[in-house]
Backbone atoms as SQL, in Angstrom:
CREATE TABLE atoms (id INTEGER PRIMARY KEY, chain TEXT, resi INTEGER, resn TEXT, atom TEXT, x REAL, y REAL, z REAL);
INSERT INTO atoms VALUES
  (1, 'A', 1, 'MET', 'N', 49.414, 118.181, 40.230),
  (2, 'A', 1, 'MET', 'CA', 50.160, 117.956, 39.436),
  (3, 'A', 1, 'MET', 'C', 49.561, 118.285, 38.256),
  (4, 'A', 2, 'PHE', 'N', 50.966, 118.749, 37.027),
  (5, 'A', 2, 'PHE', 'CA', 50.121, 119.050, 35.996),
  (6, 'A', 2, 'PHE', 'C', 50.002, 118.354, 34.529),
  (7, 'A', 3, 'GLU', 'N', 49.223, 118.428, 34.160),
  (8, 'A', 3, 'GLU', 'CA', 48.870, 117.698, 32.950),
  (9, 'A', 3, 'GLU', 'C', 49.558, 118.070, 31.896),
  (10, 'A', 4, 'VAL', 'N', 50.248, 117.029, 31.323),
  (11, 'A', 4, 'VAL', 'CA', 50.976, 117.411, 29.814),
  (12, 'A', 4, 'VAL', 'C', 50.360, 117.545, 28.485),
  (13, 'A', 5, 'ASP', 'N', 50.606, 118.829, 27.920),
  (14, 'A', 5, 'ASP', 'CA', 49.671, 118.803, 27.044),
  (15, 'A', 5, 'ASP', 'C', 50.417, 119.524, 25.622),
  (16, 'A', 6, 'ASN', 'N', 51.984, 119.555, 25.723),
  (17, 'A', 6, 'ASN', 'CA', 52.389, 119.694, 24.053),
  (18, 'A', 6, 'ASN', 'C', 54.043, 119.423, 24.620),
  (19, 'A', 7, 'PHE', 'N', 54.063, 119.096, 23.190),
  (20, 'A', 7, 'PHE', 'CA', 55.522, 118.946, 22.562),
  (21, 'A', 7, 'PHE', 'C', 56.585, 119.495, 22.208),
  (22, 'A', 8, 'ILE', 'N', 57.978, 119.354, 22.280),
  (23, 'A', 8, 'ILE', 'CA', 58.895, 120.229, 21.536),
  (24, 'A', 8, 'ILE', 'C', 59.216, 119.222, 20.514),
  (25, 'A', 9, 'SER', 'N', 59.838, 119.851, 19.120),
  (26, 'A', 9, 'SER', 'CA', 59.997, 118.875, 18.105),
  (27, 'A', 9, 'SER', 'C', 60.979, 119.201, 17.473),
  (28, 'A', 10, 'PHE', 'N', 62.766, 119.176, 16.805),
  (29, 'A', 10, 'PHE', 'CA', 62.766, 119.839, 15.598),
  (30, 'A', 10, 'PHE', 'C', 62.981, 119.034, 14.474),
  (31, 'A', 11, 'HIS', 'N', 62.661, 119.773, 13.420),
  (32, 'A', 11, 'HIS', 'CA', 62.883, 119.076, 12.325),
  (33, 'A', 11, 'HIS', 'C', 63.779, 119.288, 10.920),
  (34, 'A', 12, 'ASP', 'N', 64.265, 118.611, 10.370),
  (35, 'A', 12, 'ASP', 'CA', 65.178, 119.193, 9.272),
  (36, 'A', 12, 'ASP', 'C', 64.275, 120.361, 8.239),
  (37, 'A', 13, 'LEU', 'N', 64.681, 121.056, 7.274),
  (38, 'A', 13, 'LEU', 'CA', 64.105, 121.542, 6.211),
  (39, 'A', 13, 'LEU', 'C', 63.804, 120.786, 4.767),
  (40, 'A', 14, 'THR', 'N', 64.132, 119.748, 4.766),
  (41, 'A', 14, 'THR', 'CA', 63.764, 118.926, 3.931),
  (42, 'A', 14, 'THR', 'C', 62.425, 119.057, 3.287),
  (43, 'A', 15, 'PRO', 'N', 61.805, 118.681, 2.021),
  (44, 'A', 15, 'PRO', 'CA', 60.128, 118.722, 2.212),
  (45, 'A', 15, 'PRO', 'C', 59.610, 117.947, 2.846),
  (46, 'A', 16, 'ASP', 'N', 59.899, 116.836, 4.013),
  (47, 'A', 16, 'ASP', 'CA', 59.140, 115.878, 4.769),
  (48, 'A', 16, 'ASP', 'C', 59.519, 116.221, 5.960),
  (49, 'A', 17, 'GLY', 'N', 59.837, 117.903, 6.435),
  (50, 'A', 17, 'GLY', 'CA', 60.108, 117.923, 7.768),
  (51, 'A', 17, 'GLY', 'C', 60.445, 116.856, 8.615),
  (52, 'A', 18, 'THR', 'N', 61.175, 116.003, 8.378),
  (53, 'A', 18, 'THR', 'CA', 61.655, 114.608, 9.383),
  (54, 'A', 18, 'THR', 'C', 62.463, 115.158, 10.993),
  (55, 'A', 19, 'PHE', 'N', 61.188, 114.187, 11.674),
  (56, 'A', 19, 'PHE', 'CA', 61.655, 114.648, 12.558),
  (57, 'A', 19, 'PHE', 'C', 62.861, 114.394, 13.405),
  (58, 'A', 20, 'ILE', 'N', 64.145, 115.429, 13.780),
  (59, 'A', 20, 'ILE', 'CA', 65.423, 115.047, 14.218),
  (60, 'A', 20, 'ILE', 'C', 65.522, 115.186, 15.592),
  (61, 'A', 21, 'TRP', 'N', 64.423, 115.192, 16.228),
  (62, 'A', 21, 'TRP', 'CA', 64.307, 115.601, 18.339),
  (63, 'A', 21, 'TRP', 'C', 62.949, 115.656, 18.578),
  (64, 'A', 22, 'THR', 'N', 62.785, 115.122, 19.427),
  (65, 'A', 22, 'THR', 'CA', 61.671, 115.361, 20.046),
  (66, 'A', 22, 'THR', 'C', 61.249, 114.999, 21.886),
  (67, 'A', 23, 'SER', 'N', 60.999, 116.434, 22.344),
  (68, 'A', 23, 'SER', 'CA', 60.843, 115.821, 23.601),
  (69, 'A', 23, 'SER', 'C', 60.376, 114.777, 24.122),
  (70, 'A', 24, 'PRO', 'N', 60.478, 114.411, 25.520),
  (71, 'A', 24, 'PRO', 'CA', 60.105, 113.286, 26.158),
  (72, 'A', 24, 'PRO', 'C', 58.792, 113.041, 26.359),
  (73, 'A', 25, 'SER', 'N', 57.707, 114.265, 26.358),
  (74, 'A', 25, 'SER', 'CA', 56.612, 114.702, 26.472),
  (75, 'A', 25, 'SER', 'C', 55.814, 114.188, 25.460),
  (76, 'A', 26, 'VAL', 'N', 56.148, 114.149, 24.074),
  (77, 'A', 26, 'VAL', 'CA', 55.664, 113.552, 22.932),
  (78, 'A', 26, 'VAL', 'C', 54.653, 112.078, 23.450),
  (79, 'A', 27, 'THR', 'N', 55.128, 111.086, 24.343),
  (80, 'A', 27, 'THR', 'CA', 54.686, 109.739, 24.821),
  (81, 'A', 27, 'THR', 'C', 53.881, 109.961, 25.322),
  (82, 'A', 28, 'ALA', 'N', 53.574, 110.896, 26.655),
  (83, 'A', 28, 'ALA', 'CA', 52.348, 111.015, 26.794),
  (84, 'A', 28, 'ALA', 'C', 50.668, 111.609, 25.929),
  (85, 'A', 29, 'ILE', 'N', 51.643, 112.726, 24.973),
  (86, 'A', 29, 'ILE', 'CA', 50.137, 113.260, 24.325),
  (87, 'A', 29, 'ILE', 'C', 50.237, 111.919, 22.575),
  (88, 'A', 30, 'LEU', 'N', 51.400, 111.403, 21.973),
  (89, 'A', 30, 'LEU', 'CA', 50.798, 110.575, 20.779),
  (90, 'A', 30, 'LEU', 'C', 51.570, 109.062, 21.345),
  (91, 'A', 31, 'GLY', 'N', 51.989, 108.756, 22.470),
  (92, 'A', 31, 'GLY', 'CA', 52.353, 107.264, 22.449),
  (93, 'A', 31, 'GLY', 'C', 53.586, 106.777, 22.242),
  (94, 'A', 32, 'TYR', 'N', 54.288, 107.424, 21.315),
  (95, 'A', 32, 'TYR', 'CA', 55.894, 107.166, 20.795),
  (96, 'A', 32, 'TYR', 'C', 56.936, 107.812, 21.549),
  (97, 'A', 33, 'GLU', 'N', 57.778, 106.647, 21.916),
  (98, 'A', 33, 'GLU', 'CA', 59.025, 107.137, 22.605),
  (99, 'A', 33, 'GLU', 'C', 59.561, 108.224, 21.424),
  (100, 'A', 34, 'PRO', 'N', 60.401, 109.241, 22.407),
  (101, 'A', 34, 'PRO', 'CA', 61.173, 110.053, 21.380),
  (102, 'A', 34, 'PRO', 'C', 61.831, 109.536, 20.257),
  (103, 'A', 35, 'GLU', 'N', 62.474, 108.283, 20.844),
  (104, 'A', 35, 'GLU', 'CA', 63.393, 107.273, 19.620),
  (105, 'A', 35, 'GLU', 'C', 62.712, 106.840, 18.406),
  (106, 'A', 36, 'GLU', 'N', 61.268, 106.181, 19.002),
  (107, 'A', 36, 'GLU', 'CA', 60.585, 105.711, 17.717),
  (108, 'A', 36, 'GLU', 'C', 59.768, 106.522, 16.789),
  (109, 'A', 37, 'ILE', 'N', 59.613, 108.027, 17.021),
  (110, 'A', 37, 'ILE', 'CA', 59.411, 109.488, 16.272),
  (111, 'A', 37, 'ILE', 'C', 60.809, 109.826, 15.562),
  (112, 'A', 38, 'GLU', 'N', 61.710, 109.941, 16.274),
  (113, 'A', 38, 'GLU', 'CA', 63.196, 110.501, 15.626),
  (114, 'A', 38, 'GLU', 'C', 63.207, 109.675, 13.888),
  (115, 'A', 39, 'GLY', 'N', 63.408, 110.534, 13.217),
  (116, 'A', 39, 'GLY', 'CA', 63.957, 110.194, 11.830),
  (117, 'A', 39, 'GLY', 'C', 62.826, 109.383, 11.015),
  (118, 'A', 40, 'VAL', 'N', 61.513, 109.986, 11.583),
  (119, 'A', 40, 'VAL', 'CA', 60.389, 109.696, 10.978),
  (120, 'A', 40, 'VAL', 'C', 59.875, 110.879, 10.027),
  (121, 'A', 41, 'PRO', 'N', 59.450, 111.105, 8.957),
  (122, 'A', 41, 'PRO', 'CA', 58.993, 112.643, 8.503),
  (123, 'A', 41, 'PRO', 'C', 57.560, 113.071, 8.927),
  (124, 'A', 42, 'ALA', 'N', 57.870, 113.512, 8.571),
  (125, 'A', 42, 'ALA', 'CA', 56.413, 114.751, 9.687),
  (126, 'A', 42, 'ALA', 'C', 55.012, 113.854, 9.375),
  (127, 'A', 43, 'TYR', 'N', 55.168, 113.966, 8.150),
  (128, 'A', 43, 'TYR', 'CA', 53.974, 113.803, 7.381),
  (129, 'A', 43, 'TYR', 'C', 53.200, 112.207, 7.692),
  (130, 'A', 44, 'ASP', 'N', 54.251, 111.572, 8.120),
  (131, 'A', 44, 'ASP', 'CA', 53.856, 109.975, 8.189),
  (132, 'A', 44, 'ASP', 'C', 53.065, 109.981, 9.753),
  (133, 'A', 45, 'VAL', 'N', 52.640, 110.750, 10.127),
  (134, 'A', 45, 'VAL', 'CA', 52.128, 111.005, 11.466),
  (135, 'A', 45, 'VAL', 'C', 51.045, 111.874, 11.757),
  (136, 'A', 46, 'MET', 'N', 50.865, 112.483, 10.220),
  (137, 'A', 46, 'MET', 'CA', 49.957, 113.513, 10.250),
  (138, 'A', 46, 'MET', 'C', 48.557, 113.144, 9.511),
  (139, 'A', 47, 'HIS', 'N', 47.317, 113.638, 9.836),
  (140, 'A', 47, 'HIS', 'CA', 46.169, 112.808, 9.409),
  (141, 'A', 47, 'HIS', 'C', 46.054, 113.110, 7.814),
  (142, 'A', 48, 'LYS', 'N', 45.260, 112.362, 6.632),
  (143, 'A', 48, 'LYS', 'CA', 45.921, 112.343, 5.501),
  (144, 'A', 48, 'LYS', 'C', 45.732, 113.820, 4.774),
  (145, 'A', 49, 'ASP', 'N', 44.432, 114.177, 5.272),
  (146, 'A', 49, 'ASP', 'CA', 43.556, 115.647, 5.223),
  (147, 'A', 49, 'ASP', 'C', 44.765, 116.800, 5.276),
  (148, 'A', 50, 'ASP', 'N', 45.504, 116.569, 6.533),
  (149, 'A', 50, 'ASP', 'CA', 46.047, 117.756, 6.428),
  (150, 'A', 50, 'ASP', 'C', 47.475, 117.857, 5.969),
  (151, 'A', 51, 'ILE', 'N', 47.808, 116.768, 5.370),
  (152, 'A', 51, 'ILE', 'CA', 48.960, 116.779, 4.500),
  (153, 'A', 51, 'ILE', 'C', 49.370, 117.413, 3.729),
  (154, 'A', 52, 'ALA', 'N', 48.619, 118.091, 2.714),
  (155, 'A', 52, 'ALA', 'CA', 48.410, 119.184, 1.567),
  (156, 'A', 52, 'ALA', 'C', 48.798, 120.901, 2.035),
  (157, 'A', 53, 'TYR', 'N', 48.016, 121.174, 2.624),
  (158, 'A', 53, 'TYR', 'CA', 48.452, 122.395, 3.207),
  (159, 'A', 53, 'TYR', 'C', 49.372, 122.705, 4.290),
  (160, 'A', 54, 'CYS', 'N', 49.837, 121.403, 5.277),
  (161, 'A', 54, 'CYS', 'CA', 51.254, 121.464, 5.690),
  (162, 'A', 54, 'CYS', 'C', 51.777, 121.323, 5.146),
  (163, 'A', 55, 'ARG', 'N', 52.228, 120.790, 3.815),
  (164, 'A', 55, 'ARG', 'CA', 53.092, 120.725, 2.934),
  (165, 'A', 55, 'ARG', 'C', 53.714, 121.980, 2.281),
  (166, 'A', 56, 'VAL', 'N', 52.622, 123.010, 1.744),
  (167, 'A', 56, 'VAL', 'CA', 52.421, 124.482, 1.236),
  (168, 'A', 56, 'VAL', 'C', 53.195, 125.182, 2.429),
  (169, 'A', 57, 'THR', 'N', 52.579, 125.213, 3.720),
  (170, 'A', 57, 'THR', 'CA', 53.139, 126.428, 4.718),
  (171, 'A', 57, 'THR', 'C', 54.529, 125.536, 4.808),
  (172, 'A', 58, 'HIS', 'N', 54.871, 125.014, 5.172),
  (173, 'A', 58, 'HIS', 'CA', 56.118, 123.772, 5.318),
  (174, 'A', 58, 'HIS', 'C', 57.406, 124.778, 4.646),
  (175, 'A', 59, 'GLN', 'N', 56.950, 124.558, 3.224),
  (176, 'A', 59, 'GLN', 'CA', 57.687, 125.407, 2.077),
  (177, 'A', 59, 'GLN', 'C', 57.491, 126.904, 1.980),
  (178, 'A', 60, 'GLU', 'N', 56.619, 127.649, 2.203),
  (179, 'A', 60, 'GLU', 'CA', 56.964, 128.740, 2.912),
  (180, 'A', 60, 'GLU', 'C', 57.257, 129.278, 3.595),
  (181, 'A', 61, 'ASN', 'N', 57.382, 128.923, 4.569),
  (182, 'A', 61, 'ASN', 'CA', 58.591, 129.142, 5.574),
  (183, 'A', 61, 'ASN', 'C', 59.545, 128.505, 5.577),
  (184, 'A', 62, 'VAL', 'N', 60.335, 127.574, 4.769),
  (185, 'A', 62, 'VAL', 'CA', 61.220, 126.908, 4.811),
  (186, 'A', 62, 'VAL', 'C', 61.939, 128.830, 3.851),
  (187, 'A', 63, 'LEU', 'N', 61.483, 128.803, 2.034),
  (188, 'A', 63, 'LEU', 'CA', 61.654, 129.317, 1.830),
  (189, 'A', 63, 'LEU', 'C', 61.693, 130.563, 2.099),
  (190, 'A', 64, 'ASN', 'N', 61.207, 130.871, 3.532),
  (191, 'A', 64, 'ASN', 'CA', 61.047, 132.763, 3.487),
  (192, 'A', 64, 'ASN', 'C', 61.602, 132.813, 5.059),
  (193, 'A', 65, 'ASP', 'N', 62.084, 131.605, 5.312),
  (194, 'A', 65, 'ASP', 'CA', 63.053, 131.703, 6.714),
  (195, 'A', 65, 'ASP', 'C', 61.802, 132.672, 7.712),
  (196, 'A', 66, 'MET', 'N', 60.335, 132.176, 8.086),
  (197, 'A', 66, 'MET', 'CA', 59.549, 132.666, 8.467),
  (198, 'A', 66, 'MET', 'C', 59.449, 132.098, 10.020),
  (199, 'A', 67, 'VAL', 'N', 59.185, 133.015, 11.149),
  (200, 'A', 67, 'VAL', 'CA', 58.993, 132.425, 11.993),
  (201, 'A', 67, 'VAL', 'C', 57.397, 132.999, 13.096),
  (202, 'A', 68, 'GLY', 'N', 57.100, 131.733, 13.573),
  (203, 'A', 68, 'GLY', 'CA', 55.974, 131.913, 14.676),
  (204, 'A', 68, 'GLY', 'C', 55.125, 131.606, 13.969),
  (205, 'A', 69, 'THR', 'N', 54.723, 130.818, 12.972),
  (206, 'A', 69, 'THR', 'CA', 53.625, 130.568, 11.908),
  (207, 'A', 69, 'THR', 'C', 52.282, 129.440, 12.975),
  (208, 'A', 70, 'GLN', 'N', 51.355, 129.611, 12.612),
  (209, 'A', 70, 'GLN', 'CA', 50.417, 128.584, 13.877),
  (210, 'A', 70, 'GLN', 'C', 49.710, 127.941, 12.696),
  (211, 'A', 71, 'ILE', 'N', 49.528, 126.642, 12.904),
  (212, 'A', 71, 'ILE', 'CA', 48.823, 125.640, 11.911),
  (213, 'A', 71, 'ILE', 'C', 48.017, 124.803, 12.724),
  (214, 'A', 72, 'VAL', 'N', 47.170, 124.092, 12.666),
  (215, 'A', 72, 'VAL', 'CA', 46.101, 123.178, 13.664),
  (216, 'A', 72, 'VAL', 'C', 46.725, 121.971, 12.733),
  (217, 'A', 73, 'VAL', 'N', 46.650, 120.774, 12.963),
  (218, 'A', 73, 'VAL', 'CA', 47.597, 119.380, 12.640),
  (219, 'A', 73, 'VAL', 'C', 46.694, 118.874, 13.478),
  (220, 'A', 74, 'ARG', 'N', 46.017, 116.998, 12.928),
  (221, 'A', 74, 'ARG', 'CA', 46.147, 116.295, 13.406),
  (222, 'A', 74, 'ARG', 'C', 46.723, 114.990, 13.665),
  (223, 'A', 75, 'PHE', 'N', 47.422, 114.900, 15.085),
  (224, 'A', 75, 'PHE', 'CA', 48.843, 113.979, 14.427),
  (225, 'A', 75, 'PHE', 'C', 48.265, 112.717, 14.946),
  (226, 'A', 76, 'LYS', 'N', 48.567, 111.419, 14.735),
  (227, 'A', 76, 'LYS', 'CA', 48.591, 110.410, 14.336),
  (228, 'A', 76, 'LYS', 'C', 49.089, 109.536, 15.998),
  (229, 'A', 77, 'HIS', 'N', 47.975, 109.385, 17.046),
  (230, 'A', 77, 'HIS', 'CA', 48.317, 108.666, 17.948),
  (231, 'A', 77, 'HIS', 'C', 48.606, 106.924, 17.413),
  (232, 'A', 78, 'LYS', 'N', 49.982, 106.748, 18.699),
  (233, 'A', 78, 'LYS', 'CA', 50.451, 105.692, 18.379),
  (234, 'A', 78, 'LYS', 'C', 49.270, 104.407, 18.326),
  (235, 'A', 79, 'ASP', 'N', 48.374, 104.240, 18.864),
  (236, 'A', 79, 'ASP', 'CA', 46.971, 103.844, 18.867),
  (237, 'A', 79, 'ASP', 'C', 46.177, 103.509, 17.823),
  (238, 'A', 80, 'GLY', 'N', 46.445, 104.610, 17.377),
  (239, 'A', 80, 'GLY', 'CA', 46.041, 104.875, 15.562),
  (240, 'A', 80, 'GLY', 'C', 44.626, 105.410, 15.455),
  (241, 'A', 81, 'SER', 'N', 44.301, 106.102, 16.684),
  (242, 'A', 81, 'SER', 'CA', 43.607, 108.074, 17.065),
  (243, 'A', 81, 'SER', 'C', 44.273, 108.957, 16.562),
  (244, 'A', 82, 'TYR', 'N', 43.862, 109.963, 16.411),
  (245, 'A', 82, 'TYR', 'CA', 44.579, 111.589, 16.068),
  (246, 'A', 82, 'TYR', 'C', 44.026, 112.483, 17.525),
  (247, 'A', 83, 'VAL', 'N', 45.091, 112.902, 16.998),
  (248, 'A', 83, 'VAL', 'CA', 45.229, 113.933, 18.548),
  (249, 'A', 83, 'VAL', 'C', 45.228, 115.560, 17.671),
  (250, 'A', 84, 'PRO', 'N', 43.969, 116.300, 17.773),
  (251, 'A', 84, 'PRO', 'CA', 44.514, 117.635, 17.246),
  (252, 'A', 84, 'PRO', 'C', 45.148, 118.560, 18.242),
  (253, 'A', 85, 'CYS', 'N', 46.477, 119.307, 17.358),
  (254, 'A', 85, 'CYS', 'CA', 47.108, 120.247, 18.056),
  (255, 'A', 85, 'CYS', 'C', 47.550, 121.532, 17.207),
  (256, 'A', 86, 'MET', 'N', 47.484, 122.722, 17.962),
  (257, 'A', 86, 'MET', 'CA', 48.122, 123.641, 17.545),
  (258, 'A', 86, 'MET', 'C', 49.503, 124.066, 17.094),
  (259, 'A', 87, 'CYS', 'N', 49.784, 123.783, 16.567),
  (260, 'A', 87, 'CYS', 'CA', 51.312, 123.925, 16.310),
  (261, 'A', 87, 'CYS', 'C', 52.270, 125.288, 15.693),
  (262, 'A', 88, 'ILE', 'N', 53.398, 125.369, 16.440),
  (263, 'A', 88, 'ILE', 'CA', 53.659, 127.538, 16.296),
  (264, 'A', 88, 'ILE', 'C', 55.291, 126.732, 15.865),
  (265, 'A', 89, 'PHE', 'N', 55.816, 127.037, 14.747),
  (266, 'A', 89, 'PHE', 'CA', 56.717, 126.607, 14.149),
  (267, 'A', 89, 'PHE', 'C', 57.746, 127.536, 13.682),
  (268, 'A', 90, 'SER', 'N', 58.808, 127.299, 13.931),
  (269, 'A', 90, 'SER', 'CA', 59.533, 128.748, 13.376),
  (270, 'A', 90, 'SER', 'C', 61.133, 128.036, 13.128),
  (271, 'A', 91, 'VAL', 'N', 61.362, 129.155, 11.345),
  (272, 'A', 91, 'VAL', 'CA', 62.723, 128.244, 10.921),
  (273, 'A', 91, 'VAL', 'C', 63.626, 128.598, 11.728),
  (274, 'A', 92, 'CYS', 'N', 64.621, 128.010, 12.544),
  (275, 'A', 92, 'CYS', 'CA', 65.803, 128.484, 13.407),
  (276, 'A', 92, 'CYS', 'C', 67.254, 128.070, 12.528),
  (277, 'A', 93, 'TYR', 'N', 68.304, 128.443, 11.921),
  (278, 'A', 93, 'TYR', 'CA', 68.979, 128.217, 11.217),
  (279, 'A', 93, 'TYR', 'C', 68.762, 126.957, 10.488),
  (280, 'A', 94, 'ASP', 'N', 69.657, 125.456, 10.309),
  (281, 'A', 94, 'ASP', 'CA', 69.101, 124.439, 9.946),
  (282, 'A', 94, 'ASP', 'C', 67.754, 123.822, 10.012),
  (283, 'A', 95, 'TYR', 'N', 66.806, 124.176, 11.282),
  (284, 'A', 95, 'TYR', 'CA', 66.333, 123.606, 11.844),
  (285, 'A', 95, 'TYR', 'C', 64.828, 123.954, 11.951),
  (286, 'A', 96, 'ILE', 'N', 63.605, 123.406, 11.814),
  (287, 'A', 96, 'ILE', 'CA', 62.392, 123.978, 12.478),
  (288, 'A', 96, 'ILE', 'C', 61.948, 123.508, 13.779),
  (289, 'A', 97, 'VAL', 'N', 61.720, 124.744, 14.500),
  (290, 'A', 97, 'VAL', 'CA', 61.377, 124.173, 16.121),
  (291, 'A', 97, 'VAL', 'C', 60.170, 124.365, 16.156),
  (292, 'A', 98, 'THR', 'N', 59.529, 123.797, 16.570),
  (293, 'A', 98, 'THR', 'CA', 58.350, 123.842, 16.829),
  (294, 'A', 98, 'THR', 'C', 57.855, 123.304, 18.377),
  (295, 'A', 99, 'CYS', 'N', 56.691, 123.943, 18.534),
  (296, 'A', 99, 'CYS', 'CA', 55.737, 123.632, 20.114),
  (297, 'A', 99, 'CYS', 'C', 54.491, 123.202, 19.069),
  (298, 'A', 100, 'SER', 'N', 53.595, 121.757, 20.045),
  (299, 'A', 100, 'SER', 'CA', 52.628, 121.060, 19.664),
  (300, 'A', 100, 'SER', 'C', 51.850, 120.882, 20.535),
  (301, 'A', 101, 'THR', 'N', 50.675, 121.690, 20.659),
  (302, 'A', 101, 'THR', 'CA', 49.873, 122.264, 22.021),
  (303, 'A', 101, 'THR', 'C', 48.474, 121.141, 21.645),
  (304, 'A', 102, 'VAL', 'N', 48.272, 120.647, 22.443),
  (305, 'A', 102, 'VAL', 'CA', 46.696, 119.648, 22.347),
  (306, 'A', 102, 'VAL', 'C', 46.081, 120.677, 22.240),
  (307, 'A', 103, 'ILE', 'N', 44.657, 120.685, 21.677),
  (308, 'A', 103, 'ILE', 'CA', 44.026, 121.802, 21.681),
  (309, 'A', 103, 'ILE', 'C', 42.602, 120.617, 21.702),
  (310, 'A', 104, 'ASP', 'N', 40.927, 121.214, 22.748),
  (311, 'A', 104, 'ASP', 'CA', 39.978, 121.101, 22.693),
  (312, 'A', 104, 'ASP', 'C', 39.253, 120.873, 21.719),
  (313, 'A', 105, 'THR', 'N', 38.877, 120.605, 20.611),
  (314, 'A', 105, 'THR', 'CA', 38.171, 120.345, 19.548),
  (315, 'A', 105, 'THR', 'C', 36.740, 121.006, 19.822),
  (316, 'A', 106, 'ALA', 'N', 36.284, 120.460, 21.391),
  (317, 'A', 106, 'ALA', 'CA', 34.986, 120.677, 21.123),
  (318, 'A', 106, 'ALA', 'C', 34.783, 122.270, 22.068),
  (319, 'A', 107, 'GLN', 'N', 35.718, 122.904, 22.777),
  (320, 'A', 107, 'GLN', 'CA', 34.979, 124.168, 23.260),
  (321, 'A', 107, 'GLN', 'C', 35.214, 124.677, 21.526),
  (322, 'A', 108, 'GLU', 'N', 35.807, 125.057, 21.031),
  (323, 'A', 108, 'GLU', 'CA', 35.873, 125.421, 19.511),
  (324, 'A', 108, 'GLU', 'C', 34.466, 124.945, 18.678),
  (325, 'A', 109, 'ALA', 'N', 34.093, 124.426, 18.875),
  (326, 'A', 109, 'ALA', 'CA', 32.742, 124.255, 18.069),
  (327, 'A', 109, 'ALA', 'C', 31.710, 125.060, 18.795);
């Protein structure tokens, strides 16, 4: 059996990057049911220290219609802990499509 280690999400192009849709695997990774996180600004579930650079990256990507940008973000799990993820996202028409994969920070140290 495979361990779920990523989820897909669609975000709007507003400065908040609101979750429009998430794959069901978000539950295994962050503890939220998809309908709990849809409609929530992305920054509401990020570590406060990650928000500033994520906002800048988000703005640059929307303005320049970029594809394949990678960033590391710590998402807040429903239980209050943080889950580090490598996020690869692309602007696609009126959405940002993101694949967020859990990373093992112990291996990177």
